[in-house]
PyMOL Python script that loads the backbone (N, CA, C, O; Angstrom):
from pymol import cmd

cmd.read_pdbstr("""\
ATOM      1  N   MET A   1      11.777 -96.236  71.982  1.00  0.00           N
ATOM      2  CA  MET A   1      11.074 -97.202  71.174  1.00  0.00           C
ATOM      3  C   MET A   1      11.934 -97.643  69.994  1.00  0.00           C
ATOM      4  O   MET A   1      11.987 -98.829  69.670  1.00  0.00           O
ATOM      5  N   GLU A   2      12.598 -96.702  69.361  1.00  0.00           N
ATOM      6  CA  GLU A   2      13.453 -97.033  68.223  1.00  0.00           C
ATOM      7  C   GLU A   2      14.611 -97.937  68.651  1.00  0.00           C
ATOM      8  O   GLU A   2      15.003 -98.839  67.911  1.00  0.00           O
ATOM      9  N   LYS A   3      15.147 -97.699  69.825  1.00  0.00           N
ATOM     10  CA  LYS A   3      16.236 -98.522  70.370  1.00  0.00           C
ATOM     11  C   LYS A   3      15.780 -99.963  70.571  1.00  0.00           C
ATOM     12  O   LYS A   3      16.538-100.893  70.294  1.00  0.00           O
ATOM     13  N   GLN A   4      14.553-100.162  71.049  1.00  0.00           N
ATOM     14  CA  GLN A   4      14.025-101.510  71.247  1.00  0.00           C
ATOM     15  C   GLN A   4      13.875-102.235  69.917  1.00  0.00           C
ATOM     16  O   GLN A   4      14.154-103.430  69.824  1.00  0.00           O
ATOM     17  N   MET A   5      13.436-101.519  68.892  1.00  0.00           N
ATOM     18  CA  MET A   5      13.281-102.138  67.572  1.00  0.00           C
ATOM     19  C   MET A   5      14.632-102.523  67.001  1.00  0.00           C
ATOM     20  O   MET A   5      14.757-103.570  66.366  1.00  0.00           O
ATOM     21  N   GLU A   6      15.650-101.692  67.216  1.00  0.00           N
ATOM     22  CA  GLU A   6      17.002-102.007  66.750  1.00  0.00           C
ATOM     23  C   GLU A   6      17.518-103.273  67.415  1.00  0.00           C
ATOM     24  O   GLU A   6      18.062-104.152  66.746  1.00  0.00           O
ATOM     25  N   ASN A   7      17.350-103.366  68.731  1.00  0.00           N
ATOM     26  CA  ASN A   7      17.806-104.545  69.465  1.00  0.00           C
ATOM     27  C   ASN A   7      17.060-105.801  69.018  1.00  0.00           C
ATOM     28  O   ASN A   7      17.669-106.865  68.909  1.00  0.00           O
ATOM     29  N   ALA A   8      15.781-105.702  68.763  1.00  0.00           N
ATOM     30  CA  ALA A   8      15.001-106.853  68.313  1.00  0.00           C
ATOM     31  C   ALA A   8      15.456-107.289  66.935  1.00  0.00           C
ATOM     32  O   ALA A   8      15.526-108.488  66.663  1.00  0.00           O
ATOM     33  N   PHE A   9      15.765-106.347  66.062  1.00  0.00           N
ATOM     34  CA  PHE A   9      16.233-106.672  64.720  1.00  0.00           C
ATOM     35  C   PHE A   9      17.603-107.348  64.766  1.00  0.00           C
ATOM     36  O   PHE A   9      17.830-108.331  64.060  1.00  0.00           O
ATOM     37  N   LYS A  10      18.498-106.843  65.571  1.00  0.00           N
ATOM     38  CA  LYS A  10      19.836-107.411  65.666  1.00  0.00           C
ATOM     39  C   LYS A  10      19.822-108.812  66.253  1.00  0.00           C
ATOM     40  O   LYS A  10      20.646-109.642  65.870  1.00  0.00           O
ATOM     41  N   ALA A  11      18.922-109.090  67.156  1.00  0.00           N
ATOM     42  CA  ALA A  11      18.867-110.403  67.796  1.00  0.00           C
ATOM     43  C   ALA A  11      18.418-111.481  66.818  1.00  0.00           C
ATOM     44  O   ALA A  11      18.753-112.650  67.007  1.00  0.00           O
ATOM     45  N   ASP A  12      17.671-111.123  65.781  1.00  0.00           N
ATOM     46  CA  ASP A  12      17.162-112.094  64.831  1.00  0.00           C
ATOM     47  C   ASP A  12      18.142-112.425  63.710  1.00  0.00           C
ATOM     48  O   ASP A  12      17.876-113.341  62.931  1.00  0.00           O
ATOM     49  N   ARG A  13      19.243-111.730  63.599  1.00  0.00           N
ATOM     50  CA  ARG A  13      20.186-111.948  62.497  1.00  0.00           C
ATOM     51  C   ARG A  13      21.169-113.053  62.854  1.00  0.00           C
ATOM     52  O   ARG A  13      21.604-113.174  63.999  1.00  0.00           O
ATOM     53  N   LEU A  14      21.509-113.857  61.851  1.00  0.00           N
ATOM     54  CA  LEU A  14      22.515-114.894  62.014  1.00  0.00           C
ATOM     55  C   LEU A  14      23.841-114.381  61.471  1.00  0.00           C
ATOM     56  O   LEU A  14      23.943-114.040  60.292  1.00  0.00           O
ATOM     57  N   VAL A  15      24.827-114.327  62.304  1.00  0.00           N
ATOM     58  CA  VAL A  15      26.138-113.821  61.890  1.00  0.00           C
ATOM     59  C   VAL A  15      26.739-114.727  60.826  1.00  0.00           C
ATOM     60  O   VAL A  15      27.410-114.240  59.917  1.00  0.00           O
ATOM     61  N   SER A  16      26.514-116.035  60.918  1.00  0.00           N
ATOM     62  CA  SER A  16      27.079-116.958  59.940  1.00  0.00           C
ATOM     63  C   SER A  16      26.530-116.698  58.540  1.00  0.00           C
ATOM     64  O   SER A  16      27.273-116.778  57.562  1.00  0.00           O
ATOM     65  N   ILE A  17      25.242-116.389  58.433  1.00  0.00           N
ATOM     66  CA  ILE A  17      24.651-116.079  57.127  1.00  0.00           C
ATOM     67  C   ILE A  17      25.207-114.765  56.602  1.00  0.00           C
ATOM     68  O   ILE A  17      25.483-114.639  55.409  1.00  0.00           O
ATOM     69  N   ASP A  18      25.373-113.783  57.484  1.00  0.00           N
ATOM     70  CA  ASP A  18      25.960-112.512  57.063  1.00  0.00           C
ATOM     71  C   ASP A  18      27.393-112.709  56.582  1.00  0.00           C
ATOM     72  O   ASP A  18      27.803-112.100  55.594  1.00  0.00           O
ATOM     73  N   ALA A  19      28.156-113.549  57.269  1.00  0.00           N
ATOM     74  CA  ALA A  19      29.535-113.811  56.865  1.00  0.00           C
ATOM     75  C   ALA A  19      29.573-114.530  55.515  1.00  0.00           C
ATOM     76  O   ALA A  19      30.389-114.187  54.659  1.00  0.00           O
ATOM     77  N   LEU A  20      28.712-115.510  55.318  1.00  0.00           N
ATOM     78  CA  LEU A  20      28.655-116.215  54.034  1.00  0.00           C
ATOM     79  C   LEU A  20      28.237-115.280  52.916  1.00  0.00           C
ATOM     80  O   LEU A  20      28.779-115.353  51.813  1.00  0.00           O
ATOM     81  N   ARG A  21      27.278-114.402  53.185  1.00  0.00           N
ATOM     82  CA  ARG A  21      26.846-113.426  52.188  1.00  0.00           C
ATOM     83  C   ARG A  21      27.996-112.478  51.830  1.00  0.00           C
ATOM     84  O   ARG A  21      28.200-112.163  50.658  1.00  0.00           O
ATOM     85  N   GLY A  22      28.734-112.033  52.823  1.00  0.00           N
ATOM     86  CA  GLY A  22      29.867-111.152  52.560  1.00  0.00           C
ATOM     87  C   GLY A  22      30.952-111.839  51.758  1.00  0.00           C
ATOM     88  O   GLY A  22      31.505-111.253  50.826  1.00  0.00           O
ATOM     89  N   PHE A  23      31.265-113.087  52.112  1.00  0.00           N
ATOM     90  CA  PHE A  23      32.265-113.849  51.359  1.00  0.00           C
ATOM     91  C   PHE A  23      31.826-114.044  49.914  1.00  0.00           C
ATOM     92  O   PHE A  23      32.629-113.893  48.993  1.00  0.00           O
ATOM     93  N   THR A  24      30.555-114.379  49.714  1.00  0.00           N
ATOM     94  CA  THR A  24      30.045-114.606  48.366  1.00  0.00           C
ATOM     95  C   THR A  24      30.092-113.329  47.543  1.00  0.00           C
ATOM     96  O   THR A  24      30.483-113.360  46.377  1.00  0.00           O
ATOM     97  N   MET A  25      29.701-112.212  48.131  1.00  0.00           N
ATOM     98  CA  MET A  25      29.756-110.940  47.398  1.00  0.00           C
ATOM     99  C   MET A  25      31.196-110.563  47.064  1.00  0.00           C
ATOM    100  O   MET A  25      31.470-110.049  45.979  1.00  0.00           O
ATOM    101  N   PHE A  26      32.112-110.815  47.989  1.00  0.00           N
ATOM    102  CA  PHE A  26      33.524-110.552  47.711  1.00  0.00           C
ATOM    103  C   PHE A  26      34.005-111.376  46.517  1.00  0.00           C
ATOM    104  O   PHE A  26      34.703-110.861  45.644  1.00  0.00           O
ATOM    105  N   MET A  27      33.630-112.655  46.482  1.00  0.00           N
ATOM    106  CA  MET A  27      34.055-113.517  45.379  1.00  0.00           C
ATOM    107  C   MET A  27      33.394-113.113  44.066  1.00  0.00           C
ATOM    108  O   MET A  27      34.025-113.196  43.013  1.00  0.00           O
ATOM    109  N   LEU A  28      32.137-112.676  44.107  1.00  0.00           N
ATOM    110  CA  LEU A  28      31.451-112.238  42.892  1.00  0.00           C
ATOM    111  C   LEU A  28      32.058-110.952  42.339  1.00  0.00           C
ATOM    112  O   LEU A  28      32.202-110.799  41.126  1.00  0.00           O
ATOM    113  N   VAL A  29      32.409-110.043  43.218  1.00  0.00           N
ATOM    114  CA  VAL A  29      32.889-108.732  42.783  1.00  0.00           C
ATOM    115  C   VAL A  29      34.329-108.772  42.284  1.00  0.00           C
ATOM    116  O   VAL A  29      34.661-108.060  41.336  1.00  0.00           O
ATOM    117  N   GLY A  30      35.190-109.575  42.889  1.00  0.00           N
ATOM    118  CA  GLY A  30      36.564-109.545  42.406  1.00  0.00           C
ATOM    119  C   GLY A  30      37.536-110.419  43.155  1.00  0.00           C
ATOM    120  O   GLY A  30      38.732-110.393  42.862  1.00  0.00           O
ATOM    121  N   GLY A  31      37.072-111.180  44.098  1.00  0.00           N
ATOM    122  CA  GLY A  31      37.985-112.042  44.844  1.00  0.00           C
ATOM    123  C   GLY A  31      38.663-113.081  43.979  1.00  0.00           C
ATOM    124  O   GLY A  31      39.805-113.462  44.236  1.00  0.00           O
ATOM    125  N   SER A  32      37.959-113.545  42.944  1.00  0.00           N
ATOM    126  CA  SER A  32      38.560-114.555  42.067  1.00  0.00           C
ATOM    127  C   SER A  32      39.755-113.984  41.305  1.00  0.00           C
ATOM    128  O   SER A  32      40.723-114.697  41.042  1.00  0.00           O
ATOM    129  N   TYR A  33      39.690-112.706  40.952  1.00  0.00           N
ATOM    130  CA  TYR A  33      40.828-112.084  40.255  1.00  0.00           C
ATOM    131  C   TYR A  33      42.060-112.024  41.151  1.00  0.00           C
ATOM    132  O   TYR A  33      43.185-112.212  40.690  1.00  0.00           O
ATOM    133  N   ILE A  34      41.837-111.766  42.411  1.00  0.00           N
ATOM    134  CA  ILE A  34      42.954-111.735  43.363  1.00  0.00           C
ATOM    135  C   ILE A  34      43.571-113.119  43.489  1.00  0.00           C
ATOM    136  O   ILE A  34      44.794-113.260  43.469  1.00  0.00           O
ATOM    137  N   LEU A  35      42.727-114.144  43.617  1.00  0.00           N
ATOM    138  CA  LEU A  35      43.252-115.505  43.752  1.00  0.00           C
ATOM    139  C   LEU A  35      43.945-115.982  42.482  1.00  0.00           C
ATOM    140  O   LEU A  35      44.876-116.784  42.558  1.00  0.00           O
ATOM    141  N   ARG A  36      43.513-115.505  41.315  1.00  0.00           N
ATOM    142  CA  ARG A  36      44.188-115.870  40.063  1.00  0.00           C
ATOM    143  C   ARG A  36      45.546-115.190  39.933  1.00  0.00           C
ATOM    144  O   ARG A  36      46.432-115.702  39.250  1.00  0.00           O
ATOM    145  N   ALA A  37      45.715-114.039  40.582  1.00  0.00           N
ATOM    146  CA  ALA A  37      46.970-113.296  40.465  1.00  0.00           C
ATOM    147  C   ALA A  37      48.026-113.749  41.471  1.00  0.00           C
ATOM    148  O   ALA A  37      49.197-113.402  41.314  1.00  0.00           O
ATOM    149  N   LEU A  38      47.655-114.505  42.488  1.00  0.00           N
ATOM    150  CA  LEU A  38      48.613-114.902  43.526  1.00  0.00           C
ATOM    151  C   LEU A  38      49.824-115.687  43.001  1.00  0.00           C
ATOM    152  O   LEU A  38      50.932-115.448  43.482  1.00  0.00           O
ATOM    153  N   PRO A  39      49.675-116.612  42.039  1.00  0.00           N
ATOM    154  CA  PRO A  39      50.868-117.325  41.553  1.00  0.00           C
ATOM    155  C   PRO A  39      51.906-116.413  40.897  1.00  0.00           C
ATOM    156  O   PRO A  39      53.087-116.757  40.860  1.00  0.00           O
ATOM    157  N   GLU A  40      51.487-115.264  40.384  1.00  0.00           N
ATOM    158  CA  GLU A  40      52.445-114.325  39.798  1.00  0.00           C
ATOM    159  C   GLU A  40      53.294-113.660  40.874  1.00  0.00           C
ATOM    160  O   GLU A  40      54.432-113.269  40.614  1.00  0.00           O
ATOM    161  N   ILE A  41      52.748-113.529  42.081  1.00  0.00           N
ATOM    162  CA  ILE A  41      53.475-112.917  43.187  1.00  0.00           C
ATOM    163  C   ILE A  41      54.439-113.917  43.807  1.00  0.00           C
ATOM    164  O   ILE A  41      55.621-113.624  43.992  1.00  0.00           O
ATOM    165  N   SER A  42      53.926-115.095  44.125  1.00  0.00           N
ATOM    166  CA  SER A  42      54.737-116.143  44.748  1.00  0.00           C
ATOM    167  C   SER A  42      54.297-117.482  44.164  1.00  0.00           C
ATOM    168  O   SER A  42      53.215-117.974  44.482  1.00  0.00           O
ATOM    169  N   ASP A  43      55.111-118.056  43.332  1.00  0.00           N
ATOM    170  CA  ASP A  43      54.744-119.281  42.629  1.00  0.00           C
ATOM    171  C   ASP A  43      54.973-120.491  43.523  1.00  0.00           C
ATOM    172  O   ASP A  43      56.080-121.022  43.603  1.00  0.00           O
ATOM    173  N   ASN A  44      53.897-120.922  44.201  1.00  0.00           N
ATOM    174  CA  ASN A  44      53.982-122.153  44.983  1.00  0.00           C
ATOM    175  C   ASN A  44      52.764-123.013  44.674  1.00  0.00           C
ATOM    176  O   ASN A  44      51.824-122.543  44.034  1.00  0.00           O
ATOM    177  N   ALA A  45      52.767-124.252  45.115  1.00  0.00           N
ATOM    178  CA  ALA A  45      51.721-125.211  44.760  1.00  0.00           C
ATOM    179  C   ALA A  45      50.347-124.786  45.257  1.00  0.00           C
ATOM    180  O   ALA A  45      49.354-124.988  44.558  1.00  0.00           O
ATOM    181  N   PHE A  46      50.269-124.206  46.443  1.00  0.00           N
ATOM    182  CA  PHE A  46      48.973-123.802  46.999  1.00  0.00           C
ATOM    183  C   PHE A  46      48.336-122.700  46.162  1.00  0.00           C
ATOM    184  O   PHE A  46      47.145-122.772  45.856  1.00  0.00           O
ATOM    185  N   PHE A  47      49.109-121.682  45.786  1.00  0.00           N
ATOM    186  CA  PHE A  47      48.569-120.583  44.978  1.00  0.00           C
ATOM    187  C   PHE A  47      48.187-121.068  43.584  1.00  0.00           C
ATOM    188  O   PHE A  47      47.200-120.596  43.019  1.00  0.00           O
ATOM    189  N   ARG A  48      48.952-122.002  43.021  1.00  0.00           N
ATOM    190  CA  ARG A  48      48.595-122.569  41.713  1.00  0.00           C
ATOM    191  C   ARG A  48      47.278-123.337  41.813  1.00  0.00           C
ATOM    192  O   ARG A  48      46.458-123.276  40.897  1.00  0.00           O
ATOM    193  N   MET A  49      47.068-124.061  42.920  1.00  0.00           N
ATOM    194  CA  MET A  49      45.820-124.797  43.121  1.00  0.00           C
ATOM    195  C   MET A  49      44.643-123.827  43.235  1.00  0.00           C
ATOM    196  O   MET A  49      43.576-124.086  42.679  1.00  0.00           O
ATOM    197  N   LEU A  50      44.825-122.711  43.952  1.00  0.00           N
ATOM    198  CA  LEU A  50      43.767-121.713  44.050  1.00  0.00           C
ATOM    199  C   LEU A  50      43.432-121.131  42.684  1.00  0.00           C
ATOM    200  O   LEU A  50      42.261-120.923  42.366  1.00  0.00           O
ATOM    201  N   LYS A  51      44.444-120.872  41.881  1.00  0.00           N
ATOM    202  CA  LYS A  51      44.206-120.332  40.541  1.00  0.00           C
ATOM    203  C   LYS A  51      43.398-121.317  39.697  1.00  0.00           C
ATOM    204  O   LYS A  51      42.491-120.914  38.969  1.00  0.00           O
ATOM    205  N   ILE A  52      43.722-122.591  39.792  1.00  0.00           N
ATOM    206  CA  ILE A  52      42.986-123.610  39.039  1.00  0.00           C
ATOM    207  C   ILE A  52      41.532-123.658  39.489  1.00  0.00           C
ATOM    208  O   ILE A  52      40.637-123.831  38.662  1.00  0.00           O
ATOM    209  N   GLN A  53      41.284-123.509  40.785  1.00  0.00           N
ATOM    210  CA  GLN A  53      39.919-123.560  41.311  1.00  0.00           C
ATOM    211  C   GLN A  53      39.084-122.352  40.892  1.00  0.00           C
ATOM    212  O   GLN A  53      37.857-122.398  40.985  1.00  0.00           O
ATOM    213  N   MET A  54      39.713-121.282  40.437  1.00  0.00           N
ATOM    214  CA  MET A  54      38.996-120.076  40.038  1.00  0.00           C
ATOM    215  C   MET A  54      38.733-120.022  38.540  1.00  0.00           C
ATOM    216  O   MET A  54      38.411-118.957  38.012  1.00  0.00           O
ATOM    217  N   GLU A  55      38.863-121.139  37.849  1.00  0.00           N
ATOM    218  CA  GLU A  55      38.586-121.202  36.413  1.00  0.00           C
ATOM    219  C   GLU A  55      37.453-122.184  36.168  1.00  0.00           C
ATOM    220  O   GLU A  55      37.297-123.163  36.898  1.00  0.00           O
ATOM    221  N   HIS A  56      36.663-121.913  35.131  1.00  0.00           N
ATOM    222  CA  HIS A  56      35.567-122.813  34.776  1.00  0.00           C
ATOM    223  C   HIS A  56      36.109-124.078  34.121  1.00  0.00           C
ATOM    224  O   HIS A  56      37.139-124.049  33.448  1.00  0.00           O
ATOM    225  N   VAL A  57      35.409-125.181  34.326  1.00  0.00           N
ATOM    226  CA  VAL A  57      35.760-126.441  33.677  1.00  0.00           C
ATOM    227  C   VAL A  57      34.751-126.668  32.561  1.00  0.00           C
ATOM    228  O   VAL A  57      33.546-126.689  32.815  1.00  0.00           O
ATOM    229  N   PRO A  58      35.225-126.837  31.325  1.00  0.00           N
ATOM    230  CA  PRO A  58      34.275-127.005  30.218  1.00  0.00           C
ATOM    231  C   PRO A  58      33.673-128.415  30.173  1.00  0.00           C
ATOM    232  O   PRO A  58      34.274-129.327  29.605  1.00  0.00           O
ATOM    233  N   TRP A  59      32.506-128.592  30.760  1.00  0.00           N
ATOM    234  CA  TRP A  59      31.687-129.793  30.660  1.00  0.00           C
ATOM    235  C   TRP A  59      32.303-131.063  31.228  1.00  0.00           C
ATOM    236  O   TRP A  59      31.922-132.156  30.811  1.00  0.00           O
ATOM    237  N   GLU A  60      33.215-130.962  32.139  1.00  0.00           N
ATOM    238  CA  GLU A  60      33.766-132.183  32.713  1.00  0.00           C
ATOM    239  C   GLU A  60      33.777-132.153  34.236  1.00  0.00           C
ATOM    240  O   GLU A  60      34.572-132.847  34.870  1.00  0.00           O
ATOM    241  N   GLY A  61      32.915-131.369  34.807  1.00  0.00           N
ATOM    242  CA  GLY A  61      32.851-131.274  36.257  1.00  0.00           C
ATOM    243  C   GLY A  61      32.684-129.828  36.679  1.00  0.00           C
ATOM    244  O   GLY A  61      32.266-128.981  35.889  1.00  0.00           O
ATOM    245  N   PHE A  62      33.012-129.556  37.924  1.00  0.00           N
ATOM    246  CA  PHE A  62      32.932-128.185  38.408  1.00  0.00           C
ATOM    247  C   PHE A  62      34.038-127.951  39.423  1.00  0.00           C
ATOM    248  O   PHE A  62      34.586-128.883  40.010  1.00  0.00           O
ATOM    249  N   ARG A  63      34.342-126.693  39.606  1.00  0.00           N
ATOM    250  CA  ARG A  63      35.321-126.258  40.590  1.00  0.00           C
ATOM    251  C   ARG A  63      34.658-125.252  41.506  1.00  0.00           C
ATOM    252  O   ARG A  63      33.480-124.935  41.339  1.00  0.00           O
ATOM    253  N   PHE A  64      35.406-124.751  42.469  1.00  0.00           N
ATOM    254  CA  PHE A  64      34.853-123.822  43.454  1.00  0.00           C
ATOM    255  C   PHE A  64      34.228-122.602  42.791  1.00  0.00           C
ATOM    256  O   PHE A  64      33.169-122.143  43.220  1.00  0.00           O
ATOM    257  N   TYR A  65      34.867-122.070  41.752  1.00  0.00           N
ATOM    258  CA  TYR A  65      34.368-120.870  41.078  1.00  0.00           C
ATOM    259  C   TYR A  65      32.944-121.072  40.561  1.00  0.00           C
ATOM    260  O   TYR A  65      32.152-120.129  40.545  1.00  0.00           O
ATOM    261  N   ASP A  66      32.616-122.287  40.141  1.00  0.00           N
ATOM    262  CA  ASP A  66      31.298-122.582  39.603  1.00  0.00           C
ATOM    263  C   ASP A  66      30.221-122.636  40.688  1.00  0.00           C
ATOM    264  O   ASP A  66      29.034-122.688  40.367  1.00  0.00           O
ATOM    265  N   LEU A  67      30.605-122.625  41.943  1.00  0.00           N
ATOM    266  CA  LEU A  67      29.645-122.692  43.043  1.00  0.00           C
ATOM    267  C   LEU A  67      29.317-121.329  43.648  1.00  0.00           C
ATOM    268  O   LEU A  67      28.405-121.227  44.470  1.00  0.00           O
ATOM    269  N   ILE A  68      30.041-120.283  43.258  1.00  0.00           N
ATOM    270  CA  ILE A  68      29.866-118.978  43.888  1.00  0.00           C
ATOM    271  C   ILE A  68      28.478-118.404  43.620  1.00  0.00           C
ATOM    272  O   ILE A  68      27.788-118.008  44.559  1.00  0.00           O
ATOM    273  N   PHE A  69      28.057-118.352  42.360  1.00  0.00           N
ATOM    274  CA  PHE A  69      26.750-117.776  42.057  1.00  0.00           C
ATOM    275  C   PHE A  69      25.607-118.620  42.615  1.00  0.00           C
ATOM    276  O   PHE A  69      24.679-118.047  43.185  1.00  0.00           O
ATOM    277  N   PRO A  70      25.619-119.960  42.485  1.00  0.00           N
ATOM    278  CA  PRO A  70      24.552-120.733  43.141  1.00  0.00           C
ATOM    279  C   PRO A  70      24.514-120.539  44.658  1.00  0.00           C
ATOM    280  O   PRO A  70      23.440-120.571  45.258  1.00  0.00           O
ATOM    281  N   MET A  71      25.683-120.338  45.285  1.00  0.00           N
ATOM    282  CA  MET A  71      25.696-120.087  46.726  1.00  0.00           C
ATOM    283  C   MET A  71      24.982-118.767  47.026  1.00  0.00           C
ATOM    284  O   MET A  71      24.246-118.667  48.007  1.00  0.00           O
ATOM    285  N   PHE A  72      25.197-117.765  46.187  1.00  0.00           N
ATOM    286  CA  PHE A  72      24.522-116.479  46.364  1.00  0.00           C
ATOM    287  C   PHE A  72      23.011-116.656  46.245  1.00  0.00           C
ATOM    288  O   PHE A  72      22.262-116.107  47.053  1.00  0.00           O
ATOM    289  N   LEU A  73      22.557-117.410  45.253  1.00  0.00           N
ATOM    290  CA  LEU A  73      21.125-117.648  45.084  1.00  0.00           C
ATOM    291  C   LEU A  73      20.540-118.429  46.256  1.00  0.00           C
ATOM    292  O   LEU A  73      19.407-118.177  46.666  1.00  0.00           O
ATOM    293  N   PHE A  74      21.301-119.367  46.791  1.00  0.00           N
ATOM    294  CA  PHE A  74      20.841-120.142  47.944  1.00  0.00           C
ATOM    295  C   PHE A  74      20.633-119.243  49.162  1.00  0.00           C
ATOM    296  O   PHE A  74      19.668-119.419  49.906  1.00  0.00           O
ATOM    297  N   ILE A  75      21.529-118.287  49.365  1.00  0.00           N
ATOM    298  CA  ILE A  75      21.416-117.385  50.513  1.00  0.00           C
ATOM    299  C   ILE A  75      20.166-116.520  50.387  1.00  0.00           C
ATOM    300  O   ILE A  75      19.468-116.269  51.369  1.00  0.00           O
ATOM    301  N   ILE A  76      19.897-116.075  49.174  1.00  0.00           N
ATOM    302  CA  ILE A  76      18.728-115.215  48.959  1.00  0.00           C
ATOM    303  C   ILE A  76      17.473-115.998  49.234  1.00  0.00           C
ATOM    304  O   ILE A  76      16.372-115.461  49.112  1.00  0.00           O
TER     305      ILE A  76
END
""", "prot")
cmd.dss("prot")
cmd.show_as("cartoon", "prot")
cmd.util.cbc("prot")
cmd.orient("prot")
């Protein structure tokens, strides 16, 4: 009986939502710090762009970093 309940529970889960939740939690916990440190390891245009996207913009728009917490609330 317990096995049937496990299978029924697993069938109802969306892997895409679980993946988005995991990505969001990673970014909330410390992923942004890793992306900010990448230009120090290898200074190229892509890593500099990622670093810029991980900083807040003061009242003139938004960047990816500003969407992480609202994305978490949307998932909930």
